[in-house]
MDTraj code that builds the backbone (N, CA, C; nanometers):
import mdtraj as md
import numpy as np

residues = "MET ASP ASP GLN THR ARG ILE GLU LEU GLU ALA ALA ALA PHE ARG THR LEU ARG GLU HIS LEU MET GLU LYS ARG THR ASP VAL GLN ASN ILE ASP MET MET ASN LEU THR GLY PHE CYS ARG ASN CYS LEU SER ARG TRP TYR GLN GLU ALA ALA ASN GLU ARG GLY ILE ASP MET GLY LYS GLN GLU ALA ARG GLU ILE PHE TYR GLY MET THR MET ASP GLU TRP LYS ALA ASN TYR GLN THR GLU ALA SER ALA GLU LYS GLN GLU ALA PHE LYS THR SER PHE ALA GLU ASN VAL GLY ASP LYS SER".split()
xyz = np.array([
    [11.2065, 12.3292, 11.4876],
    [11.2970, 12.3293, 11.3710],
    [11.3352, 12.4123, 11.2928],
    [11.3719, 12.4700, 11.2802],
    [11.4474, 12.5556, 11.1596],
    [11.4427, 12.5159, 11.0257],
    [11.4521, 12.5835, 10.9215],
    [11.3914, 12.5899, 10.7817],
    [11.4999, 12.4564, 10.7164],
    [11.6019, 12.5020, 10.7894],
    [11.7426, 12.4250, 10.6947],
    [11.7321, 12.2552, 10.7094],
    [11.6870, 12.2530, 10.8600],
    [11.6594, 12.1148, 10.9186],
    [11.5729, 12.0816, 10.8255],
    [11.4706, 12.1275, 10.8198],
    [11.3773, 12.0857, 10.7545],
    [11.3546, 12.0640, 10.6362],
    [11.4857, 12.1339, 10.5438],
    [11.4993, 12.1042, 10.4521],
    [11.5652, 11.9504, 10.3989],
    [11.6989, 11.9207, 10.5103],
    [11.7299, 11.8531, 10.5148],
    [11.6701, 11.7316, 10.5229],
    [11.6007, 11.7173, 10.6219],
    [11.4909, 11.6070, 10.6231],
    [11.4204, 11.5946, 10.5317],
    [11.3842, 11.6284, 10.4764],
    [11.2337, 11.5983, 10.3523],
    [11.3293, 11.5738, 10.2474],
    [11.5054, 11.6134, 10.2336],
    [11.5526, 11.5223, 10.1356],
    [11.6438, 11.4214, 10.1429],
    [11.6217, 11.3760, 10.2822],
    [11.7028, 11.3070, 10.2958],
    [11.5792, 11.1157, 10.2817],
    [11.4873, 11.1932, 10.3499],
    [11.3232, 11.1280, 10.3497],
    [11.2877, 11.0788, 10.1820],
    [11.3425, 11.1461, 10.0527],
    [11.2991, 11.1917, 9.9785],
    [11.4194, 11.0939, 9.8815],
    [11.5616, 11.0741, 9.9143],
    [11.6605, 11.0447, 9.8643],
    [11.6335, 10.8355, 9.8700],
    [11.5543, 10.8381, 10.0643],
    [11.5494, 10.7105, 10.0522],
    [11.4357, 10.6768, 9.9801],
    [11.3554, 10.7271, 9.9394],
    [11.2053, 10.6945, 9.9114],
    [11.2771, 10.6708, 9.7117],
    [11.3355, 10.7437, 9.6886],
    [11.3998, 10.7023, 9.5527],
    [11.4802, 10.5881, 9.5568],
    [11.5437, 10.5787, 9.6654],
    [11.6622, 10.4698, 9.6455],
    [11.5807, 10.3249, 9.7186],
    [11.5124, 10.3482, 9.8099],
    [11.3718, 10.1662, 9.7652],
    [11.3295, 10.2052, 9.6543],
    [11.2644, 10.2676, 9.6305],
    [11.1589, 10.2382, 9.4651],
    [11.2674, 10.1861, 9.3644],
    [11.4088, 10.2300, 9.3762],
    [11.5198, 10.1551, 9.2753],
    [11.5179, 10.0816, 9.2378],
    [11.5801, 10.0466, 9.4170],
    [11.7176, 9.9084, 9.4099],
    [11.6548, 9.8202, 9.4897],
    [11.5452, 9.8379, 9.5945],
    [11.5241, 9.7559, 9.6714],
    [11.3588, 9.7377, 9.7020],
    [11.3294, 9.7962, 9.5913],
    [11.1457, 9.7412, 9.5465],
    [11.1258, 9.7300, 9.3758],
    [11.2278, 9.6865, 9.2903],
    [11.1771, 9.6834, 9.1775],
    [11.0402, 9.5946, 9.1237],
    [11.0602, 9.5083, 9.2029],
    [10.9376, 9.4248, 9.1968],
    [10.7889, 9.5334, 9.1449],
    [10.8057, 9.6400, 9.2270],
    [10.6723, 9.6942, 9.2132],
    [10.6376, 9.7697, 9.0745],
    [10.5297, 9.7353, 9.0373],
    [10.4957, 9.8017, 8.8948],
    [10.4637, 9.9915, 8.9190],
    [10.4741, 10.0290, 8.8312],
    [10.4829, 10.1228, 8.8389],
    [10.2954, 10.1332, 8.8267],
    [10.2504, 10.0697, 8.6844],
    [10.1309, 10.0929, 8.6840],
    [10.0036, 10.0602, 8.7967],
    [10.0633, 9.9832, 8.9033],
    [9.9985, 9.9426, 9.0511],
    [10.0128, 10.0693, 9.1563],
    [10.1230, 10.1545, 9.1525],
    [10.1956, 10.2418, 9.2331],
    [10.0694, 10.3452, 9.1580],
    [10.0697, 10.3675, 9.0676],
    [9.9852, 10.4676, 8.9781],
    [9.7784, 10.4686, 9.0336],
    [9.7799, 10.3115, 9.0480],
    [9.6398, 10.2730, 9.1257],
    [9.6027, 10.2531, 9.1703],
    [9.7119, 10.2752, 9.2791],
    [9.6901, 10.2371, 9.4305],
    [9.7079, 10.3868, 9.5246],
    [9.8153, 10.4761, 9.4454],
    [9.8273, 10.6036, 9.5133],
    [9.8458, 10.7342, 9.4263],
    [9.8120, 10.7223, 9.3254],
    [9.8323, 10.8043, 9.1973],
    [9.9251, 10.8927, 9.1407],
    [10.0836, 10.7998, 9.2304],
    [10.1947, 10.8570, 9.1477],
    [10.2882, 10.7600, 9.1102],
    [10.3609, 10.7607, 9.0164],
    [10.4797, 10.6502, 9.0134],
    [10.6340, 10.7069, 8.9877],
    [10.6930, 10.6305, 8.9667],
    [10.8545, 10.6824, 8.9610],
    [10.8599, 10.7453, 8.8369],
    [10.7643, 10.7227, 8.7609],
    [10.7515, 10.8958, 8.6460],
    [10.6801, 10.9913, 8.6638],
    [10.5969, 11.0025, 8.7456],
    [10.5433, 11.1335, 8.8063],
    [10.6855, 11.1669, 8.9539],
    [10.7720, 11.0851, 9.0000],
    [10.8722, 11.1375, 9.0598],
    [10.9676, 11.2018, 9.0005],
    [10.9400, 11.1047, 8.8786],
    [11.0592, 11.1932, 8.7802],
    [11.0651, 11.3180, 8.7136],
    [10.9277, 11.3392, 8.6948],
    [10.8515, 11.4265, 8.5933],
    [10.8747, 11.5990, 8.6993],
    [10.8144, 11.5414, 8.8162],
    [10.8255, 11.6651, 8.9315],
    [10.9661, 11.7108, 8.9627],
    [11.0500, 11.6249, 8.9151],
    [11.2488, 11.6589, 9.0050],
    [11.2789, 11.7170, 8.8383],
    [11.2565, 11.7025, 8.7506],
    [11.2367, 11.7534, 8.5939],
    [11.2225, 11.9084, 8.6225],
    [11.0671, 11.8800, 8.6487],
    [11.0297, 12.0105, 8.6139],
    [11.0293, 12.1308, 8.7887],
    [11.1089, 12.0863, 8.9094],
    [11.1431, 12.1450, 9.0107],
    [11.3028, 12.2299, 8.9348],
    [11.3827, 12.1367, 8.8418],
    [11.5166, 12.1392, 8.8060],
    [11.5226, 12.2542, 8.7051],
    [11.3337, 12.2378, 8.5835],
    [11.3663, 12.3990, 8.4999],
    [11.3079, 12.4621, 8.5811],
    [11.2627, 12.4893, 8.7033],
    [11.1912, 12.5713, 8.7207],
    [11.3195, 12.6986, 8.7935],
    [11.4205, 12.5784, 8.8327],
    [11.5250, 12.6649, 8.9266],
    [11.6115, 12.6999, 8.7636],
    [11.5905, 12.7127, 8.6594],
    [11.7047, 12.7308, 8.5333],
    [11.8138, 12.5936, 8.5299],
    [11.7735, 12.4892, 8.5440],
    [11.8788, 12.3849, 8.4915],
    [11.8153, 12.2853, 8.4283],
    [11.9055, 12.2980, 8.2798],
    [11.8430, 12.2259, 8.1621],
    [11.8402, 12.0547, 8.2103],
    [11.7148, 11.9907, 8.1900],
    [11.7057, 11.9217, 8.2466],
    [11.5405, 11.7679, 8.1068],
    [11.6087, 11.7262, 8.0685],
    [11.5338, 11.6538, 7.9513],
    [11.4154, 11.5300, 8.0934],
    [11.2927, 11.4585, 8.0067],
    [11.2438, 11.3978, 8.0541],
    [11.3252, 11.2290, 8.0995],
    [11.3830, 11.2383, 7.9908],
    [11.5227, 11.0730, 7.9606],
    [11.6210, 11.0882, 8.1020],
    [11.6422, 11.2428, 8.1397],
    [11.7687, 11.2512, 8.1835],
    [11.6950, 11.2777, 8.3785],
    [11.5853, 11.2993, 8.3464],
    [11.5261, 11.3352, 8.4800],
    [11.5114, 11.1147, 8.5966],
    [11.4396, 11.0759, 8.4108],
    [11.3539, 10.9410, 8.4356],
    [11.5151, 10.7953, 8.5003],
    [11.5872, 10.8596, 8.4544],
    [11.7421, 10.7596, 8.4448],
    [11.8157, 10.8146, 8.5677],
    [11.7384, 10.9383, 8.6257],
    [11.7802, 10.9664, 8.7878],
    [11.7168, 10.9230, 8.8846],
    [11.5343, 10.8424, 8.8552],
    [11.4843, 10.7427, 8.9432],
    [11.4950, 10.5834, 8.9061],
    [11.5457, 10.5782, 8.7814],
    [11.5167, 10.4344, 8.7419],
    [11.6750, 10.3925, 8.7988],
    [11.7299, 10.4963, 8.7517],
    [11.9308, 10.4166, 8.7726],
    [11.9420, 10.3038, 8.6530],
    [11.9220, 10.3507, 8.5753],
    [11.9505, 10.3191, 8.4223],
    [11.7952, 10.4056, 8.3390],
    [11.8342, 10.3334, 8.2154],
    [11.7534, 10.3928, 8.0984],
    [11.5713, 10.3699, 8.1105],
    [11.4702, 10.3948, 8.0527],
    [11.3494, 10.3433, 8.1044],
    [11.3311, 10.1976, 8.0269],
    [11.4209, 10.2121, 7.8556],
    [11.3962, 10.0456, 7.8282],
    [11.4665, 9.9786, 7.9009],
    [11.5590, 10.0003, 7.9669],
    [11.7100, 9.9283, 7.9989],
    [11.5744, 9.8284, 8.1587],
    [11.5750, 9.9772, 8.1793],
    [11.4131, 9.9380, 8.3518],
    [11.2789, 9.8345, 8.2840],
    [11.1941, 9.8764, 8.1407],
    [11.1050, 9.7717, 8.1155],
    [11.1483, 9.6620, 8.1018],
    [11.2756, 9.6369, 8.0184],
    [11.2871, 9.5483, 8.0528],
    [11.3879, 9.3961, 8.1024],
    [11.4384, 9.5112, 8.1989],
    [11.4452, 9.4137, 8.3494],
    [11.3413, 9.4173, 8.4665],
    [11.2745, 9.4798, 8.4532],
    [11.1868, 9.4558, 8.5589],
    [11.0446, 9.4746, 8.5066],
    [10.9647, 9.5006, 8.4348],
    [10.8767, 9.5373, 8.3421],
    [10.8064, 9.4132, 8.3302],
    [10.5964, 9.3623, 8.4325],
    [10.5661, 9.3177, 8.3389],
    [10.5061, 9.3068, 8.2925],
    [10.3945, 9.2303, 8.2337],
    [10.2608, 9.2708, 8.1719],
    [10.1613, 9.3137, 8.2806],
    [10.0741, 9.3706, 8.2162],
    [9.9777, 9.4205, 8.3233],
    [9.8511, 9.4036, 8.2213],
    [9.7276, 9.3245, 8.3338],
    [9.6010, 9.2833, 8.3071],
    [9.5074, 9.3628, 8.2473],
    [9.4255, 9.3341, 8.2024],
    [9.3357, 9.4622, 8.1105],
    [9.3133, 9.5503, 8.2505],
    [9.2511, 9.4951, 8.3289],
    [9.1858, 9.5350, 8.4320],
    [9.2828, 9.6134, 8.4888],
    [9.3858, 9.6064, 8.4737],
    [9.5018, 9.6766, 8.5769],
    [9.5334, 9.8338, 8.4985],
    [9.4891, 9.7872, 8.2989],
    [9.5356, 9.9032, 8.2184],
    [9.3974, 9.9969, 8.2523],
    [9.3045, 9.9382, 8.2547],
    [9.1632, 9.9773, 8.2897],
    [9.1213, 10.1207, 8.3774],
    [9.1720, 10.0524, 8.5149],
    [9.2096, 10.1316, 8.6285],
    [9.3133, 10.2299, 8.6443],
    [9.4431, 10.2339, 8.5040],
    [9.5752, 10.3319, 8.4851],
    [9.4384, 10.4137, 8.4555],
    [9.3774, 10.4657, 8.2841],
    [9.3608, 10.5271, 8.2813],
    [9.2562, 10.5765, 8.3410],
    [9.2023, 10.5812, 8.4267],
    [9.1560, 10.6291, 8.5748],
    [9.2075, 10.7268, 8.6129],
    [9.2957, 10.6407, 8.6627],
    [9.4171, 10.7164, 8.8226],
    [9.4519, 10.8171, 8.7315],
    [9.5463, 10.7847, 8.5916],
    [9.6301, 10.8628, 8.5015],
    [9.5095, 11.0168, 8.4972],
    [9.4506, 10.9559, 8.4001],
    [9.3774, 11.1289, 8.4077],
    [9.3223, 11.2067, 8.5233],
    [9.2972, 11.1389, 8.6318],
    [9.2732, 11.2321, 8.7882],
    [9.4110, 11.2805, 8.8366],
    [9.4932, 11.2349, 8.8256],
    [9.6417, 11.2555, 8.9279],
    [9.7079, 11.3543, 8.8190],
    [9.6802, 11.2450, 8.6576],
    [9.8316, 11.3607, 8.5760],
    [9.7857, 11.4596, 8.5028],
    [9.6677, 11.3939, 8.4902],
    [9.6099, 11.4639, 8.3052],
    [9.6866, 11.4586, 8.1778],
    [9.7238, 11.5881, 8.1516],
    [9.7632, 11.5826, 8.0216],
    [9.8623, 11.5708, 7.9788],
    [9.9634, 11.5701, 8.1283],
    [10.1302, 11.5628, 8.1150],
    [10.1439, 11.4444, 8.1052],
    [10.2447, 11.3834, 8.0348],
    [10.3505, 11.2679, 8.0182],
    [10.4758, 11.2129, 8.0771],
])
top = md.Topology()
chain = top.add_chain()
for i, resn in enumerate(residues, 1):
    res = top.add_residue(resn, chain, resSeq=i)
    for name in ("N", "CA", "C"):
        top.add_atom(name, md.element.get_by_symbol(name[0]), res)
traj = md.Trajectory(xyz[None], top)
């Protein structure tokens, strides 16, 4: 497989993941994703923002998050975010520290 085809396939898979999380699985909570996988929608948006910034594209955190949520973070929270149990919040602290560190 040539590099361009590989890049196009990776991009298509990534777009499908983004669409899946944005439109088909709004019930999946970020805290559950982070606790199980070590990343969530916020991580995906941060990686996207970092890639844009590395290429000289000016993009802030809020703009990148809207790309992954399809709306503002406040709208997402109001529409889809549920209250997390104390156990999930405690597990999140560990997962966040291990996978993200001091980035927000």
